[in-house]
C-alpha positions as CSV (number, residue, x, y, z in Angstrom):
1,X,170.9,88.1,17.5
2,X,170.7,88.3,21.3
3,X,167.9,86.6,23.2
4,X,166.0,88.8,25.6
5,X,165.6,87.6,29.1
6,X,162.0,87.7,30.4
7,X,161.0,90.4,32.9
8,X,161.2,89.5,36.6
9,X,158.2,87.2,37.5
10,X,157.6,86.1,33.9
11,X,158.6,82.8,32.4
12,X,160.0,82.6,28.9
13,X,156.6,81.9,27.4
14,X,155.1,85.1,28.9
15,X,153.3,83.4,31.8
16,X,153.9,84.2,35.5
17,X,156.3,82.1,37.4
18,X,155.2,80.0,40.4
19,X,157.0,82.4,42.8
20,X,155.2,85.4,41.3
21,X,151.8,83.7,41.6
22,X,152.5,82.8,45.2
23,X,153.6,86.3,46.0
24,X,150.4,87.7,44.4
25,X,148.2,85.2,46.2
26,X,150.0,86.0,49.5
27,X,149.5,89.7,49.0
28,X,145.8,89.3,48.1
29,X,145.2,87.1,51.1
30,X,146.9,89.6,53.3
31,X,144.8,92.4,51.9
32,X,141.6,90.3,52.4
33,X,142.5,89.5,56.0
34,X,143.3,93.1,56.7
35,X,140.0,94.3,55.2
36,X,138.1,91.6,57.1
37,X,139.7,92.8,60.4
38,X,138.8,96.4,59.6
39,X,135.2,95.4,58.9
40,X,135.0,93.5,62.1
41,X,136.4,96.4,64.1
42,X,133.8,98.7,62.5
43,X,131.0,96.3,63.3
44,X,132.2,95.8,66.9
45,X,132.5,99.6,67.4
46,X,128.9,100.1,66.2
47,X,127.7,97.2,68.4
48,X,129.5,98.5,71.5
49,X,128.0,102.0,70.9
50,X,124.5,100.5,70.7
51,X,125.2,98.3,73.8
52,X,126.4,101.4,75.8
53,X,123.2,103.2,74.9
54,X,121.1,100.3,75.8
55,X,122.9,99.9,79.1
56,X,122.3,103.5,79.9
57,X,118.6,103.1,79.2
58,X,118.4,100.0,81.4
59,X,120.2,101.9,84.2
60,X,117.8,104.8,84.0
61,X,114.8,102.4,84.0
62,X,116.2,100.6,87.0
63,X,116.7,103.8,88.9
64,X,113.1,104.9,88.1
65,X,111.9,101.4,89.1
66,X,113.6,101.8,92.5
67,X,111.9,105.2,93.0
68,X,108.6,103.6,92.1
69,X,109.1,100.9,94.7
70,X,109.9,103.4,97.3
71,X,106.9,105.6,96.5
72,X,104.5,102.5,96.4
73,X,105.9,101.4,99.7
74,X,105.2,104.7,101.3
75,X,101.7,104.7,99.7
76,X,101.1,101.2,101.1
77,X,102.1,102.2,104.5
78,X,99.9,105.3,104.4
79,X,97.1,103.1,103.2
80,X,97.5,101.0,106.3
81,X,97.5,104.2,108.3
82,X,94.2,105.2,106.6
83,X,92.8,101.8,107.6
84,X,93.4,102.7,111.2
85,X,96.9,101.4,112.1
86,X,99.5,103.4,113.9
87,X,102.1,104.8,111.4
88,X,104.9,103.0,113.0
89,X,103.2,99.6,112.7
90,X,102.1,100.4,109.2
91,X,105.7,101.0,108.0
92,X,106.9,98.0,110.0
93,X,104.4,95.8,108.2
94,X,105.5,97.0,104.8
95,X,109.1,96.5,105.7
96,X,108.2,92.9,106.9
97,X,106.6,92.1,103.6
98,X,109.8,93.2,101.8
99,X,111.8,91.1,104.2
100,X,109.7,88.0,103.4
101,X,110.0,88.7,99.6
102,X,113.8,89.1,100.0
103,X,114.1,85.8,101.9
104,X,112.0,84.0,99.3
105,X,114.2,85.4,96.5
106,X,117.4,84.4,98.4
107,X,116.1,80.8,98.8
108,X,115.2,80.6,95.1
109,X,118.6,82.0,94.2
110,X,120.4,79.5,96.5
111,X,118.6,76.6,94.9
112,X,119.5,77.8,91.4
113,X,123.2,78.2,92.4
114,X,123.3,74.7,93.8
115,X,122.3,73.3,90.4
116,X,125.4,74.9,88.8
117,X,128.2,72.4,88.2
118,X,131.6,72.3,86.5
119,X,131.8,72.3,82.7
120,X,132.3,68.5,82.6
121,X,132.5,68.1,78.8
122,X,135.1,70.9,78.5
123,X,137.2,69.5,81.3
124,X,137.1,66.0,79.7
125,X,138.0,67.2,76.2
126,X,140.8,69.4,77.6
127,X,142.3,66.5,79.4
128,X,142.1,64.4,76.3
129,X,143.8,67.1,74.3
130,X,146.5,67.5,76.9
131,X,147.1,63.8,77.0
132,X,147.3,63.6,73.2
133,X,149.8,66.6,73.0
134,X,152.0,64.9,75.6
135,X,152.1,61.6,73.8
136,X,150.7,61.9,70.3
137,X,151.5,58.4,69.1
138,X,150.9,56.4,72.3
139,X,148.2,53.8,72.3
140,X,146.5,55.5,75.3
141,X,145.9,58.7,73.3
142,X,142.4,58.5,72.2
143,X,141.1,60.2,69.1
144,X,137.6,61.5,69.3
145,X,135.3,62.2,66.5
146,X,132.9,65.0,66.6
147,X,129.4,64.5,65.4
């Protein structure tokens, strides 16, 4: 009476071998990661489409806003003309108001830019990581705990 050898991937008692279980887990994990990547691509594709539409709408709104500012500027200048000013002076006054507004916005922007500094925390942790990677067991390599 000859003993039958178990099929590949099966142990003598009918259970799967450790190698077969590992191969199945590896294949399932690979499939899961591939599916997750495909889902992420689909979501990103949809979000990019919506973002492009929103960007086009904001662009159109900005263009129309510029046209409105031009038309209101002309209307303000003609309003000053109707009040009795010479047209040249009226348009010059409107341009001067815009110049003052632009100067004020530039000062506010300069003040905001001067408050911007380097990312200190990122620089510090990057230096600590680099020091640790250079000398992982040295007493100078600090370990930080994140809270």
